[in-house]
C-alpha positions in Angstrom: 17.6 2.7 -6.3 13.6 2.5 -5.4 11.7 5.2 -7.2 7.9 5.8 -5.5 4.8 7.4 -7.3 2.3 8.6 -5.0 -1.2 7.0 -5.9 -4.6 8.4 -5.7 -6.1 6.4 -3.0 -9.8 5.8 -3.8 -9.1 5.1 -7.2 -5.5 3.2 -7.3 -4.6 1.6 -4.0 -5.4 -2.3 -5.1 -8.5 -3.6 -3.8 -6.7 -6.0 -1.9 -5.0 -3.5 0.5 -8.3 -1.6 0.9 -10.0 -5.0 1.8 -6.5 -5.8 4.5 -7.3 -2.5 6.5 -11.0 -3.2 6.9 -10.5 -6.7 8.1 -7.3 -6.2 10.4 -7.0 -2.9 11.2 -11.6 -1.6 11.7 -11.9 1.6 12.2 -8.0 2.9 10.9 -8.1 4.2 7.1 -5.5 4.5 4.8 -4.1 8.1 4.9 -1.5 7.6 2.4 -0.6 5.0 -0.3 2.2 5.1 -2.9 3.3 2.8 -5.5 7.3 1.8 -5.0 9.4 0.4 -8.4 12.5 -0.7 -7.5 15.5 -0.7 -9.9 14.7 -4.3 -10.9 10.7 -3.2 -12.0 9.6 -5.2 -8.9 6.2 -3.0 -7.3 5.1 -2.8 -3.9 2.9 -0.6 -2.5 3.2 1.4 1.0 0.2 2.6 3.0 0.5 4.5 6.0 -2.4 3.4 8.4 -2.6 4.6 11.9 1.1 5.8 12.3 2.2 2.6 10.9 3.7 1.6 7.1 2.5 -0.9 5.8 4.1 -3.1 2.4 2.8 -4.9 0.1 3.3 -6.8 -2.8 1.9 -6.3 -6.4 -1.7 -8.3 -5.6 -2.1 -6.7 -2.3 0.0 -9.3 0.1 0.7 -7.8 3.2 5.2 -8.3 3.1 5.6 -6.2 6.5 
């Protein structure tokens, strides 16, 4: 089971995710972001950028 909680983009989206988008996807903006927590307590982040959902680990490293 996975749960999600919306996070405020400018305040709580990890800097590593904002930096990734700025460097790898110039001109694109994070439209939506969510913090995901699975049943084992593993935290990931989902960011919607340019019509794609990007998944990052807790440290902000791109997973897919």
